[in-house]
C-alpha positions as CSV (number, residue, x, y, z in Angstrom):
1,M,-9.7,-12.9,40.8
2,K,-11.9,-15.8,42.1
3,S,-9.9,-19.0,43.0
4,I,-10.5,-22.0,40.8
5,S,-10.6,-25.8,41.7
6,V,-10.0,-28.1,38.9
7,I,-11.7,-31.5,39.1
8,I,-10.7,-34.4,36.8
9,P,-12.5,-37.7,37.4
10,C,-10.6,-40.6,35.7
11,F,-10.7,-44.3,35.1
12,N,-7.9,-46.1,33.3
13,A,-7.0,-42.8,31.7
14,R,-3.1,-43.2,31.5
15,S,-3.1,-42.6,27.7
16,T,-5.1,-39.2,27.7
17,I,-4.9,-37.4,31.1
18,A,-1.6,-35.9,30.6
19,K,-2.8,-34.1,27.5
20,T,-5.8,-32.8,29.6
21,I,-3.6,-31.5,32.3
22,E,-1.0,-29.9,30.0
23,S,-3.8,-28.0,28.2
24,L,-4.9,-26.6,31.6
25,W,-1.5,-25.3,32.3
26,K,-1.3,-23.8,28.9
27,Q,-4.2,-21.6,29.8
28,K,-1.8,-19.4,31.9
29,I,-4.5,-18.9,34.7
30,P,-3.6,-20.0,38.2
31,F,-5.6,-22.7,39.8
32,K,-6.0,-23.0,43.7
33,E,-5.9,-26.8,43.1
34,V,-6.0,-29.7,40.7
35,L,-7.9,-32.6,42.1
36,I,-7.7,-36.0,40.3
37,I,-10.6,-38.4,41.4
38,D,-9.4,-41.8,40.5
39,D,-12.3,-44.5,40.2
40,C,-10.1,-47.5,41.1
41,S,-8.2,-47.6,37.8
42,T,-6.8,-51.0,36.9
43,D,-3.9,-49.5,34.8
44,D,-0.9,-47.4,36.0
45,T,-2.8,-44.1,35.8
46,V,-2.2,-43.1,39.5
47,L,1.4,-44.1,39.5
48,F,2.1,-42.2,36.2
49,L,0.4,-39.2,37.7
50,K,2.4,-39.3,41.0
51,N,5.7,-39.5,39.0
52,K,4.9,-36.9,36.4
53,Y,3.2,-34.2,38.6
54,K,4.2,-34.9,42.1
55,N,2.9,-32.0,44.3
56,K,1.2,-30.1,41.5
57,I,-1.9,-32.2,41.7
58,R,-3.8,-33.9,44.6
59,I,-5.2,-37.5,43.9
60,L,-8.3,-38.8,45.7
61,K,-9.0,-42.4,45.2
62,N,-12.5,-44.0,45.6
63,K,-12.7,-47.1,47.7
64,K,-14.4,-49.0,44.9
65,N,-15.2,-48.4,41.3
66,S,-18.5,-46.3,41.6
67,G,-18.9,-44.3,38.4
68,A,-18.6,-40.8,37.2
69,A,-21.4,-39.4,39.4
70,L,-19.8,-40.2,42.7
71,S,-16.2,-39.2,41.4
72,R,-17.6,-35.7,40.5
73,N,-19.3,-35.5,43.9
74,V,-16.1,-36.4,45.7
75,G,-14.3,-33.7,43.9
76,M,-16.8,-31.0,44.3
77,R,-17.2,-31.6,47.9
78,A,-13.4,-31.6,48.4
79,A,-12.9,-28.4,46.3
80,K,-11.7,-25.4,48.1
81,G,-12.1,-22.7,45.4
82,D,-14.8,-20.2,44.6
83,L,-15.1,-21.7,41.2
84,V,-15.2,-25.5,40.2
85,L,-14.0,-26.4,36.7
86,L,-14.9,-30.0,35.9
87,I,-13.2,-31.5,32.9
88,D,-13.1,-35.1,31.8
89,S,-9.8,-37.0,31.5
90,D,-10.1,-37.3,27.7
91,V,-10.8,-33.7,27.0
92,V,-8.1,-31.1,25.7
93,M,-8.7,-27.3,26.2
94,E,-7.8,-25.0,23.3
95,K,-6.0,-21.9,23.6
96,N,-7.8,-19.2,25.8
97,A,-10.8,-21.4,26.4
98,L,-10.7,-21.1,30.1
99,R,-10.4,-17.2,29.9
100,N,-13.3,-16.9,27.6
101,M,-15.5,-19.0,29.9
102,L,-14.5,-16.9,33.0
103,E,-15.6,-13.8,31.3
104,K,-19.1,-15.2,30.8
105,L,-19.3,-16.4,34.4
106,E,-19.6,-12.9,35.9
107,K,-23.3,-13.0,35.0
108,N,-24.0,-16.8,35.4
109,Q,-23.5,-19.8,37.7
110,I,-22.7,-22.1,34.9
111,V,-20.7,-21.7,31.7
112,F,-19.8,-24.3,29.0
113,P,-17.7,-24.2,25.9
114,Y,-18.1,-25.3,22.5
115,M,-17.3,-29.2,22.3
116,I,-16.0,-31.0,19.2
117,Y,-14.5,-34.4,18.6
118,E,-11.2,-35.0,17.4
119,N,-12.4,-35.5,13.8
120,G,-14.0,-32.1,13.8
121,G,-17.6,-33.4,14.5
122,V,-19.8,-31.4,16.8
123,M,-20.3,-32.8,20.3
124,Y,-22.4,-30.1,22.0
125,P,-24.2,-27.8,21.4
126,N,-26.0,-29.3,18.2
127,N,-28.8,-26.8,18.0
128,L,-30.2,-23.6,19.4
129,S,-32.0,-25.4,22.2
130,D,-28.6,-27.0,23.3
131,E,-27.1,-23.6,23.4
132,K,-29.5,-22.3,26.0
133,Y,-28.5,-24.8,28.8
134,L,-25.9,-27.5,29.3
135,L,-26.9,-31.1,29.5
136,I,-23.7,-33.0,29.2
137,S,-20.5,-32.9,31.4
138,P,-17.1,-33.2,29.5
139,C,-16.4,-29.6,30.6
140,F,-18.0,-26.9,32.5
141,I,-17.5,-24.3,35.3
142,I,-19.9,-23.9,38.1
143,T,-19.8,-21.5,41.1
144,K,-19.6,-22.6,44.6
145,E,-22.6,-20.5,45.2
146,G,-24.4,-22.3,42.5
147,L,-23.5,-25.6,44.0
148,S,-24.8,-24.4,47.6
149,R,-28.2,-23.9,46.0
150,L,-28.5,-27.7,45.2
151,N,-28.2,-28.2,49.0
152,N,-25.4,-30.8,48.6
153,N,-27.6,-32.9,46.3
154,L,-25.2,-33.0,43.6
155,F,-24.9,-35.8,41.0
156,D,-27.3,-38.6,41.6
157,E,-25.1,-41.5,42.4
158,N,-27.9,-44.0,41.5
159,L,-27.1,-43.4,37.9
160,K,-23.5,-43.9,38.3
161,I,-22.5,-43.2,34.6
162,Y,-24.6,-42.2,31.5
163,C,-27.5,-39.5,31.9
164,E,-26.1,-38.6,35.4
165,D,-25.0,-35.3,33.8
166,T,-28.5,-34.6,32.2
167,D,-30.1,-35.3,35.6
168,F,-27.7,-32.8,37.2
169,F,-28.2,-29.9,34.9
170,L,-32.0,-30.3,34.7
171,R,-32.0,-29.9,38.6
172,C,-29.7,-26.9,38.2
173,F,-32.3,-25.3,35.9
174,L,-35.1,-26.1,38.2
175,V,-33.6,-24.6,41.1
176,G,-32.7,-21.4,39.1
177,L,-29.1,-21.5,38.1
178,T,-28.4,-19.5,35.1
179,C,-26.2,-21.1,32.4
180,A,-24.3,-19.5,29.3
181,F,-22.7,-21.0,26.3
182,V,-19.3,-19.5,25.4
183,K,-18.8,-20.1,21.6
184,E,-15.3,-18.7,21.7
185,A,-14.2,-21.2,24.2
186,V,-13.4,-24.7,22.4
187,I,-12.5,-28.1,23.9
188,V,-11.6,-31.2,22.0
189,H,-13.1,-34.7,23.1
190,K,-11.1,-37.7,22.4
191,T,-13.2,-39.8,20.0
192,N,-12.6,-43.2,21.9
193,K,-14.3,-45.3,19.4
194,K,-15.4,-48.8,20.6
195,K,-16.4,-51.6,18.4
196,F,-19.8,-52.1,20.3
197,R,-21.6,-50.3,23.0
198,E,-23.6,-53.0,24.9
199,D,-22.9,-51.4,28.3
200,R,-23.9,-48.0,27.2
201,Y,-27.2,-49.2,25.7
202,F,-28.0,-51.1,28.9
203,L,-27.2,-48.2,31.3
204,E,-28.7,-45.5,29.2
205,L,-32.0,-47.3,29.0
206,R,-32.0,-48.2,32.6
207,N,-31.1,-44.5,33.6
208,S,-33.6,-43.1,31.2
209,F,-36.5,-45.0,32.8
210,Y,-35.2,-43.8,36.2
211,G,-35.1,-40.1,35.0
212,F,-38.6,-40.5,33.5
213,I,-40.0,-41.2,37.0
214,K,-37.8,-38.6,38.7
215,F,-38.6,-35.6,36.4
216,Y,-42.2,-36.7,35.3
217,G,-44.6,-33.6,35.4
218,F,-41.9,-30.9,35.4
219,K,-41.9,-28.3,32.9
220,L,-38.9,-29.2,30.7
221,Q,-40.2,-29.2,27.2
222,A,-37.5,-26.6,26.2
223,F,-34.9,-29.3,26.7
224,D,-34.4,-32.3,24.3
225,H,-33.4,-34.5,27.3
226,A,-33.0,-38.2,27.6
227,F,-35.9,-38.7,29.9
228,R,-38.6,-37.6,27.5
229,V,-40.8,-40.4,26.3
230,Q,-40.0,-39.7,22.5
231,N,-36.2,-40.2,23.3
232,I,-36.7,-43.3,25.4
233,L,-38.8,-44.7,22.5
234,Q,-35.9,-43.6,20.0
235,L,-33.4,-45.5,22.4
236,L,-35.6,-48.6,22.3
237,A,-35.9,-48.3,18.5
238,C,-32.1,-48.1,18.2
239,G,-31.9,-51.3,20.3
240,F,-34.5,-53.1,18.1
241,F,-32.5,-52.2,15.0
242,N,-29.2,-52.7,16.6
243,F,-28.2,-49.1,15.9
244,N,-25.3,-47.6,17.9
245,L,-26.5,-44.0,17.8
246,F,-23.6,-42.8,20.0
247,D,-20.9,-43.7,17.4
248,A,-23.1,-42.7,14.7
249,Q,-23.3,-39.1,16.1
250,I,-19.5,-39.1,16.3
251,N,-19.5,-40.1,12.5
252,G,-21.8,-37.3,11.6
253,Y,-25.3,-38.5,12.3
254,D,-27.6,-35.3,12.2
255,K,-30.4,-35.3,14.7
256,S,-31.9,-32.2,13.2
257,K,-32.6,-34.1,9.9
258,P,-36.2,-35.2,9.0
259,L,-37.7,-38.5,9.9
260,S,-37.0,-40.1,6.6
261,Y,-33.3,-39.6,7.1
262,K,-33.4,-41.2,10.6
263,I,-35.5,-44.1,9.3
264,R,-33.0,-44.8,6.5
265,K,-30.2,-44.9,9.2
266,L,-32.0,-47.2,11.3
267,F,-32.2,-49.7,8.4
268,Y,-28.8,-48.9,6.7
269,H,-26.0,-48.4,9.3
270,E,-22.4,-49.7,10.1
271,E,-22.4,-48.8,13.7
272,K,-23.9,-51.6,15.9
273,I,-24.7,-52.0,19.7
274,T,-23.7,-55.6,19.7
275,D,-22.5,-58.5,17.3
276,K,-24.5,-61.1,19.4
277,G,-27.8,-60.7,17.6
278,F,-31.3,-59.7,18.3
279,I,-32.0,-62.1,21.2
280,F,-29.1,-60.4,23.1
281,I,-30.5,-57.1,22.5
282,L,-33.9,-58.2,24.2
283,Y,-31.8,-59.7,27.0
284,L,-30.2,-56.2,27.4
285,T,-33.5,-54.4,27.3
286,G,-35.0,-56.7,29.9
287,K,-32.1,-56.5,32.1
288,A,-32.3,-52.7,32.0
289,F,-36.0,-52.8,32.9
290,I,-35.2,-55.2,35.9
291,E,-32.3,-53.0,37.2
292,F,-34.5,-50.1,36.9
293,L,-37.1,-51.6,39.0
294,K,-34.5,-52.3,41.7
295,I,-33.5,-48.6,42.0
296,S,-37.1,-47.1,41.2
297,P,-37.7,-46.5,44.9
298,S,-34.7,-44.1,44.8
299,A,-36.2,-42.3,41.8
300,F,-39.3,-41.7,43.7
301,F,-37.4,-40.5,46.8
302,E,-35.2,-38.2,44.8
303,R,-38.3,-36.8,43.1
304,K,-39.8,-35.8,46.5
305,I,-36.4,-34.2,47.5
306,L,-36.4,-32.3,44.3
307,I,-40.1,-31.0,44.6
308,S,-39.3,-29.9,48.2
309,K,-36.5,-27.6,46.9
310,I,-38.4,-25.8,44.2
311,N,-40.3,-22.9,45.4
312,N,-41.6,-21.9,41.8
313,K,-44.7,-24.0,41.3
314,N,-44.7,-22.9,37.6
315,F,-42.2,-25.6,36.9
316,F,-44.8,-28.3,37.8
317,Y,-47.4,-30.4,36.0
318,D,-46.4,-29.9,32.2
319,N,-48.8,-32.0,29.9
320,N,-46.3,-32.0,27.0
321,Y,-43.5,-34.0,29.0
């Protein structure tokens, strides 16, 4: 049996991470190692883990708070197993989830489970397109051979958090990694509701601009990814109407519904990005664009690297981006 390295990035996860780890033990499959990557937590997460698990886990601490992308990279580069299981610190694996995922891994480099929220709502996949390839990162397994084909260019640390997972999986697709959805494997993601999502709106918008530049012209029309023009416009529309789409999805917002449904939601919704008014939304939007301009040279640089790694020219120059 191939050895498995578990990677759990965390930040202030004292209230959730124990359930994540315990759900892993209950899978009754041996792990080569369990690596916790702490992103400079300000609560007692690290002390709690040291006292509770002692030598059962290994804790790696970032020098400064750097976001999910860097934390995952630290873990993947330190991993010694043949397979790498990445799982967020607010995710619980249901019974036999890991075993079911491993069975599908024999013919693929990436496998991912059925992801639901605590309230029973579907997190991912939401449609047939989602089932074909993973675009989010709460839980997945990737082979070390698959990682090697990315040539150490793992999660893009310019993105830090939000959309960094979409960026990663689009590149996995472009370098030819195969991916399989395992419906029989179920994980539960903590709902973790917040009253407002100001930071998320700002960061998703900034990172969407970045991803648009990085992936412009690639044939990715099969994916409903965040970097498509229509999805960037949708995010801007959500900002204009102060509509917190993320929490709306947790509460049952259905992306597959017709346009009339979506328009009604824009005008009549309870979930808000902020309570500070429209002027503040404009400020966040402008700030996102300015911050994007600062990191845009990196987007062009990363694009050049990506193009140099892709031998199949059929992936280029899509007019329906």
